[in-house]
C-alpha positions as CSV (number, residue, x, y, z in Angstrom):
1,M,43.5,-62.6,28.1
2,L,44.7,-60.0,30.5
3,G,41.3,-58.6,31.4
4,R,40.5,-54.9,31.9
5,V,43.3,-53.0,33.6
6,D,43.0,-49.6,32.0
7,A,41.2,-48.4,29.0
8,R,44.4,-47.1,27.6
9,M,46.4,-50.3,28.0
10,S,46.0,-53.3,25.7
11,A,47.7,-56.7,25.5
12,D,49.8,-55.2,22.7
13,D,51.0,-52.5,25.1
14,V,52.3,-55.2,27.4
15,A,53.8,-57.2,24.6
16,R,55.9,-54.2,23.6
17,G,57.2,-53.9,27.2
18,H,54.6,-51.4,28.5
19,V,55.9,-49.0,31.1
20,L,53.4,-49.3,33.9
21,S,51.9,-46.9,36.5
22,R,51.7,-48.4,39.9
23,R,48.0,-49.0,39.6
24,E,48.4,-50.8,36.3
25,A,51.3,-52.9,37.6
26,L,49.3,-54.0,40.7
27,A,46.3,-54.8,38.5
28,L,48.5,-57.1,36.4
29,L,49.8,-59.1,39.3
30,G,47.1,-61.7,38.9
31,A,47.3,-61.9,35.1
32,A,48.3,-65.2,33.7
33,G,51.9,-65.5,32.5
34,F,53.1,-62.2,34.1
35,T,55.0,-61.9,37.4
36,L,56.0,-59.1,39.7
37,L,57.8,-60.4,42.8
38,R,57.9,-59.2,46.3
39,G,61.2,-57.4,46.9
40,A,62.8,-55.5,49.7
41,R,62.6,-51.8,50.6
42,P,65.7,-49.7,50.7
43,A,67.4,-49.5,54.1
44,R,66.2,-46.6,56.2
45,G,67.9,-43.4,55.1
46,Q,69.0,-44.9,51.8
47,S,68.0,-43.0,48.6
48,A,68.5,-43.6,44.9
49,P,67.3,-41.9,41.7
50,P,64.0,-43.3,40.5
51,I,63.6,-45.6,37.5
52,A,61.1,-44.2,35.1
53,G,58.3,-46.7,35.3
54,C,58.1,-50.5,35.8
55,V,58.0,-53.1,33.2
56,V,56.0,-56.4,33.7
57,R,58.0,-59.4,32.6
58,P,57.0,-63.1,32.4
59,A,58.8,-65.6,34.6
60,Q,60.2,-68.7,32.9
61,T,61.9,-71.9,34.0
62,E,65.6,-71.9,34.9
63,G,66.0,-75.1,32.8
64,P,68.4,-78.0,33.5
65,Y,71.7,-76.1,33.3
66,F,71.7,-73.7,36.3
67,V,74.7,-74.3,38.5
68,E,75.4,-72.4,41.8
69,E,78.9,-71.4,40.9
70,A,79.2,-68.2,43.0
71,L,81.4,-66.5,40.4
72,N,81.1,-62.8,41.1
73,R,82.4,-61.2,37.9
74,S,81.3,-59.1,35.0
75,D,83.3,-60.7,32.1
76,I,81.8,-64.2,31.9
77,R,83.6,-65.1,28.7
78,V,86.7,-66.3,30.6
79,D,86.8,-69.9,31.9
80,P,88.6,-69.5,35.3
81,S,89.5,-73.2,35.3
82,D,92.1,-72.7,32.6
83,G,92.0,-69.0,31.6
84,T,90.6,-69.6,28.1
85,V,88.2,-67.0,26.6
86,K,85.1,-68.2,24.7
87,P,85.0,-66.9,21.1
88,G,82.0,-65.3,19.6
89,T,80.3,-62.0,18.7
90,P,80.7,-59.6,21.7
91,L,77.6,-58.9,23.7
92,E,77.3,-56.3,26.5
93,L,74.2,-57.1,28.6
94,T,72.9,-54.6,31.1
95,L,70.0,-55.5,33.5
96,L,68.2,-52.8,35.5
97,I,66.6,-54.3,38.6
98,A,63.8,-52.1,40.1
99,R,61.5,-52.3,43.2
100,L,57.9,-51.3,42.8
101,G,56.8,-49.6,46.0
102,R,54.2,-47.1,47.2
103,A,56.2,-44.2,46.0
104,G,56.7,-45.7,42.5
105,C,59.6,-47.6,41.0
106,A,63.1,-47.3,42.4
107,P,66.4,-49.1,41.9
108,L,66.8,-52.3,43.9
109,A,70.4,-52.0,45.1
110,G,72.1,-55.2,46.2
111,A,70.0,-57.7,44.2
112,R,72.1,-60.7,43.1
113,V,71.7,-61.3,39.4
114,D,73.0,-64.6,37.9
115,V,73.4,-65.0,34.1
116,W,74.2,-68.2,32.2
117,H,74.0,-69.4,28.6
118,S,75.5,-71.7,26.0
119,D,78.6,-71.0,23.9
120,H,78.7,-70.7,20.1
121,L,78.3,-74.5,19.7
122,G,75.3,-74.6,22.1
123,V,77.3,-76.1,25.0
124,Y,76.9,-75.2,28.6
125,S,79.7,-75.3,31.1
126,D,79.9,-77.5,34.3
127,V,77.2,-80.0,33.2
128,T,76.7,-83.5,31.9
129,D,74.2,-84.2,29.2
130,P,73.9,-86.7,26.2
131,G,76.4,-84.6,24.3
132,G,79.2,-85.0,26.8
133,S,80.6,-83.6,30.0
134,T,81.9,-80.1,30.7
135,V,82.1,-80.6,34.5
136,G,84.8,-78.4,36.0
137,R,84.6,-75.8,33.2
138,K,83.0,-72.5,34.2
139,F,82.6,-70.4,31.0
140,L,79.6,-68.1,30.4
141,R,78.4,-68.1,34.0
142,G,78.5,-65.4,36.6
143,Y,76.7,-63.0,38.9
144,Q,76.8,-59.4,39.8
145,L,75.3,-57.4,42.7
146,A,73.2,-54.5,41.6
147,D,74.7,-51.1,42.2
148,G,72.9,-48.1,43.7
149,E,71.0,-47.6,40.4
150,G,69.9,-51.2,40.3
151,R,72.3,-52.0,37.4
152,V,74.4,-55.0,36.6
153,R,76.5,-55.3,33.5
154,F,77.9,-58.5,31.9
155,L,80.4,-58.8,29.0
156,T,79.7,-62.0,27.2
157,V,79.2,-63.4,23.7
158,Y,76.1,-63.9,21.6
159,P,74.8,-67.4,22.5
160,G,74.7,-70.3,20.1
161,A,71.8,-72.6,19.4
162,Y,71.4,-76.2,20.7
163,Q,69.0,-78.9,19.7
164,G,65.4,-78.2,20.7
165,R,65.6,-74.6,21.7
166,T,65.9,-71.2,20.1
167,V,68.8,-68.9,21.1
168,H,68.4,-67.5,24.6
169,I,70.0,-66.4,27.9
170,H,69.0,-67.4,31.4
171,F,68.9,-64.9,34.3
172,K,67.9,-65.1,38.0
173,V,67.4,-62.3,40.4
174,R,67.7,-63.0,44.1
175,S,67.8,-61.1,47.4
176,P,71.2,-60.6,49.1
177,Q,72.2,-63.6,51.3
178,G,70.5,-63.5,54.7
179,Q,67.9,-60.9,53.8
180,R,64.4,-61.6,55.1
181,P,61.9,-61.7,53.6
182,G,63.8,-62.8,50.5
183,Y,62.8,-62.9,46.8
184,E,63.7,-64.8,43.7
185,F,62.7,-64.3,40.0
186,T,63.9,-66.4,37.1
187,S,63.4,-66.0,33.4
188,Q,65.1,-66.0,30.0
189,L,66.0,-63.4,27.3
190,Y,65.5,-63.9,23.6
191,F,66.7,-62.3,20.4
192,D,65.3,-61.1,17.1
193,D,65.4,-64.0,14.6
194,A,66.8,-61.9,11.8
195,L,69.7,-60.8,13.9
196,T,70.4,-64.3,15.2
197,D,70.5,-65.5,11.6
198,R,73.1,-62.9,10.7
199,V,75.2,-63.7,13.8
200,L,75.1,-67.5,13.4
201,A,76.2,-67.2,9.7
202,T,79.5,-65.7,10.9
203,P,82.6,-67.5,12.5
204,P,82.8,-69.2,14.9
205,Y,79.0,-70.1,14.9
206,G,79.0,-71.7,11.4
207,A,80.8,-74.8,12.7
208,R,77.5,-75.8,14.4
209,G,75.7,-76.1,11.2
210,R,72.2,-74.9,10.3
211,R,70.0,-73.5,13.0
212,G,67.2,-75.9,13.9
213,V,64.7,-73.9,16.1
214,R,63.4,-70.4,15.5
215,N,61.6,-68.3,18.0
216,A,58.1,-69.2,16.8
217,D,59.0,-72.9,17.1
218,D,60.2,-72.7,20.7
219,G,57.6,-73.7,23.3
220,L,59.0,-71.5,26.0
221,Y,59.2,-68.5,23.6
222,R,55.6,-68.9,22.7
223,R,54.8,-68.4,26.5
224,G,56.1,-64.9,26.9
225,G,59.2,-64.7,24.7
226,R,58.0,-61.6,22.9
227,E,58.0,-59.7,26.2
228,L,61.4,-61.0,26.9
229,T,63.1,-60.1,23.7
230,L,66.3,-58.1,24.2
231,A,66.6,-55.1,21.9
232,L,70.2,-54.7,20.7
233,A,72.3,-52.0,19.1
234,P,75.7,-52.4,17.4
235,R,78.7,-51.6,19.6
236,D,82.4,-52.2,19.1
237,G,82.1,-55.0,16.6
238,G,79.3,-56.6,18.6
239,Y,76.0,-55.7,20.3
240,A,74.8,-54.1,23.5
241,G,71.3,-54.1,25.1
242,T,69.6,-53.1,28.4
243,F,66.7,-54.9,30.0
244,T,64.5,-53.8,32.9
245,V,62.9,-56.1,35.5
246,A,60.6,-54.8,38.2
247,L,60.0,-56.6,41.6
248,D,56.9,-55.8,43.7
249,G,57.9,-54.3,47.0
250,A,54.4,-53.2,48.2
């Protein structure tokens, strides 16, 4: 229950990725399951074109597979340990990081954005789990620093599924090193079930076998996944999507 924020805004508005006025966004700061974080103001004299509105997104756990790799790169398909490239349906992921301030919503330049996810077989790099060890491998991980428009862009592949979870991508937004006060926001991105079914039915995903968990069966998806679903459009034999995250800088 979000409570009364504005007579024009319902829970369904938020679930569709409601674009908020400043008053609405601040009113939602206390709502269960939704998070806007304290960010930094632009440096004195710095200016950037505004982002048209702010979108409230739920925070979610980073999970057991985050590794501080410090890999500053946009193409995360390549494993720098041996130069191999992970196969899969191409995915171009753009994240727009914004700062909610007194004057509205503006790009948060310089934010560090990490992305990590499993490969087509549901395997993460540089970890040890019951399925084996990939320690030393560094595929499908990396970070970018947001440009003057608050944008980071990653070239990757559509994730595979692993036991117990629906298909997803992890991301983390942090302040530049040494900035005080700092900020951190961690969450996950999800995909439309029908699209995932189509992708996982094609090579090389089919080697994994039948998908076990769909969105509605995933405990984390049920706690905010609808608001974190990435809308995708076909591009160059794969897909591309853009997702906006607002951090509170008031």
